[in-house]
N, C-alpha and C positions, 0 to 999 in steps of 0.2 A: 120563261121570264118575259114580262111585258117590255115592249120596246116601241119606239116610234122614230120617224125620220124628220129632221129639220131641213126644209128645202126653201128655195126662193124661186117661184115660178109664176107665170101669168097665163091665163087662158088665151091662146092665140086666136081662137075663133071669136071670142068676145072682143079682142083687140081689133080684129078685122072688121067686125060689125061697127065698132065705135068709129073707126076710120071712115067707113062708108057713110055713116051718119054725118060725120064732120064734113066730108066732101059734099054731101047733099046740102048741108046748111050753107056752106061757102058759095055754092052755085046759086042759091036762092037769095042771098043777102044783097041788099042794094049797095052797101059800101064796098063790096067786092066785084061789082059789075064791071066787066071788061078787063079785069086784072089777071085772068087765067091762073088763078090761085088753085093749087091742088095739093092733096095729100097722097102719098104712095107708100105702101108697106111692102118691103122686101125682106123676107125671113124675119130678123129681129131689128131691122133698121127702118125707121120712119123718115121719109124725106118730104119736107114742106117746101113748095116753090110759090113765090108771089112776086108782086111788083115792087114792094118796099119793105123795109124792116118793121115799120109800124104795123103793116098788115100781117107780117109773120108773127108778131107778138099777139095780135088778135087771134090768129089761127092757132097759136099755142094754147091760148086760153080756151078756145073752142074744143080742141082735141083733149085737153086735160079734163074738161067738164064731161065730155062724152065717155072717156075712159073710166072716170070715177062713177058715172051713172051705170056703167056696164059691169062694175065690180072689179076693174083692173086697178091695182094700186099704182099710183103715179110715182111712188118712191123708186120704182124700177127704171125710171126714165133718166138717161144720161144725155143732157141737152148740150149740143155743141154750139159754137158761135156761128151766127149767120155769115154767109159768104156771098158777095156780089159777083155776078158774072153777066156782063152785058146789061140788058134791061131787066133782068130778073135777079132776085135774091133767093138763095136756097139755104135751108138749115136741116141738119141731120140730127135725129134723135135716136139713140140706141136704146132698145128695150132689153135690159139686162135680165138674164135668167141664170140660175145656179149660183152656188156659193163659191166665191173665189177662195184661194188658199188662205189668204190673210184673214178674211172674215170667218172662215171655218175654224182657224186656230184661235181667233178671238172668242168665238162661241164656246169652244172646248175649255179655254182658260176661264171664262166666266163661270161655267158649270163647276169646274174643279175648285175655283176660289170660294164658292158658296158651300163647299164641303157637304154636298148632298150625297145620298147613298145611291148614286147612279154612275154608270160609265158612259163616256162619250167618245166616239171614234169617228174620224173623218173617212168617208167612203166616196171618193170621187168628188162630185159637186154637191154632196149632202153630208149631214152629220147624223149618225145613228146613236140614239140614247137608249140604254137598257138599264133596268133596275128591278128590284124584287117586288116593289109595290107600285100600283097605279098612282097612288097619292104622290109618291116621289116624282114620277114622270109629270104629273100635273103641276107640281111645284116648279119644275124646270120650265114648263111652258109659261107659267105665270111670271116667273123671273125674267124670261126673255122678252115677254110682252112689255114689261116695265122698262127694260133697257132701251135706249134710243140707238138702234143700229142703223147703218146707212142703207140697208136693203130690207124690204118687207119679207117677213118669214111666214111660212106655212108649215103645218105639222100634219104629216100624213103617214100612211102605212102603220097605223096603230095596231099592235098585236098583243094578245094576252098570253 
């Protein structure tokens, strides 16, 4: 029986490359001269440090542009409020991966409400969809692309 998995992931290598490009741009831009502004990626957490909130906002725009250019969907970013500490302001951005339980249940409910001839099952941080025909599976993919969910979705592990 054909099946596929619904996941929400981003390419960590491409994200690291985008952060490196953003760091390079910040060090060469005139308006950031002497501000010691930096990006730092630890696991799934991006930390931005700068001299003012205005510069942090500019840095956020830079990193979002670089991530988009590298094919990383910025819908996975969970942006926290900036925090001032001494002469610097820092902001944390969590890059979310995997489907949380609520979103997985919502996806399964959407699939069941459409009454398509497929079965959806939650397996950890992904949802596996199985059906008798490839067309039914493609219909599920199209339906989920049209829905506006809070996380970007990818479809992988397609098997016949």
